[in-house]
VEXZAZA-380002 format. One line per 2 residues: number of its first residue (from 1); for each residue y, z, x of N, C-alpha, C. Coordinates in steps of 0.1 Angstrom, whole numbers. Example, Ala and Ser with C-alpha at 12.3 -4.5 7.8 and 13.67 -1.06 7.14 Angstrom:
VEXZAZA-380002
1) -57/78/132/-45/78/123/-33/78/132 | -22/71/128/-11/71/137/0/79/129 .
END
This chain:
VEXZAZA-380002
1) -12/0/8/0/0/0/12/0/9 | 22/-9/6/34/-10/13/45/-3/5 .
3) 47/10/7/57/17/-1/71/14/4 | 80/10/-5/93/5/-2/103/12/-11 .
5) 115/15/-6/126/21/-14/137/10/-15 | 142/8/-27/153/-1/-29/163/5/-38 .
7) 176/3/-34/187/8/-43/192/-3/-51 | 194/-1/-64/199/-11/-73/213/-6/-78 .
9) 222/-15/-79/235/-12/-85/233/-16/-100 | 236/-6/-109/234/-8/-123/247/-6/-130 .
11) 252/-16/-137/265/-15/-144/262/-15/-159 | 271/-8/-166/270/-8/-181/265/5/-187 .
13) 260/14/-178/255/27/-183/267/36/-186 | 266/43/-198/277/51/-202/273/66/-205 .
15) 260/68/-206/255/81/-210/241/84/-205 | 236/96/-208/222/99/-204/212/91/-211 .
17) 215/86/-223/205/77/-230/203/64/-222 | 214/59/-217/214/47/-208/205/50/-196 .
19) 207/61/-190/199/65/-178/184/66/-182 | 181/72/-193/167/72/-198/161/58/-200 .
21) 169/49/-206/164/36/-209/161/28/-196 | 170/29/-186/168/22/-174/156/28/-166 .
23) 155/42/-166/144/48/-159/131/44/-165 | 130/44/-179/118/40/-185/114/26/-182 .
25) 124/17/-182/122/3/-179/116/1/-165 | 121/8/-156/117/7/-142/103/13/-140 .
27) 101/25/-145/89/32/-143/77/26/-151 | 80/18/-160/70/11/-168/64/-1/-161 .
29) 70/-5/-150/65/-17/-142/54/-13/-133 | 44/-22/-133/32/-20/-124/37/-20/-109 .
31) 33/-9/-102/37/-9/-88/48/1/-85 | 56/4/-96/67/14/-94/62/28/-93 .
33) 65/35/-83/60/49/-81/70/59/-87 | 83/56/-84/94/65/-89/107/57/-90 .
35) 114/61/-101/128/56/-103/137/67/-106 | 148/69/-97/158/79/-100/171/72/-102 .
37) 176/74/-114/188/67/-119/200/77/-119 | 211/73/-113/223/82/-112/234/75/-120 .
39) 238/82/-131/248/76/-140/262/76/-133 | 265/87/-126/279/88/-120/280/77/-109 .
41) 270/75/-101/271/65/-90/268/51/-95 | 262/50/-107/258/36/-112/247/30/-104 .
43) 238/38/-99/227/33/-90/213/38/-95 | 203/31/-91/190/35/-93/183/33/-79 .
45) 175/44/-75/168/44/-63/153/42/-67 | 147/32/-64/133/29/-68/123/28/-56 .
47) 113/36/-58/102/36/-48/90/28/-54 | 85/18/-47/75/9/-53/66/3/-42 .
49) 55/-2/-47/45/-9/-38/49/-24/-37 | 54/-28/-26/59/-42/-24/48/-52/-25 .
51) 36/-48/-24/25/-57/-26/22/-61/-40 | 28/-52/-49/26/-54/-64/38/-60/-71 .
53) 50/-56/-66/62/-59/-73/74/-61/-62 | 84/-69/-66/95/-71/-57/109/-67/-64 .
55) 119/-67/-56/132/-63/-60/137/-72/-72 | 134/-85/-72/138/-94/-83/132/-89/-96 .
57) 120/-84/-97/114/-79/-109/120/-67/-113 | 125/-58/-104/132/-46/-107/145/-49/-114 .
59) 153/-58/-108/166/-61/-114/164/-68/-128 | 154/-76/-129/151/-83/-142/148/-73/-153 .
61) 140/-62/-149/136/-52/-159/149/-45/-165 | 158/-42/-156/171/-36/-160/179/-45/-168 .
63) 180/-58/-164/188/-68/-172/181/-69/-186 | 168/-69/-186/161/-71/-199/164/-60/-209 .
65) 168/-48/-205/171/-37/-214/186/-36/-217 | 194/-46/-212/208/-47/-215/218/-43/-205 .
67) 215/-41/-193/224/-37/-183/225/-47/-172 | 236/-47/-164/237/-56/-152/231/-49/-141 .
69) 224/-56/-132/217/-50/-121/217/-60/-109 | 218/-54/-97/217/-62/-85/212/-53/-74 .
71) 207/-58/-63/203/-50/-52/215/-45/-45 | 216/-32/-43/228/-26/-37/228/-28/-22 .
END
């Protein structure tokens, strides 16, 4: 397993419900071990298995639930 950490810039979050939505979207992906979302900083720190998933899939998952995302 190739464990990797990637920081994502997440725009559009305004409350803890937003944080929960983004966290759930990321943690629901196969290969994601941990997702820590920070509302104040507008970032998500994601630990994942790079052999199963990549940064593009992480940003797509956030975009699919209604937020802007890019690799920080």
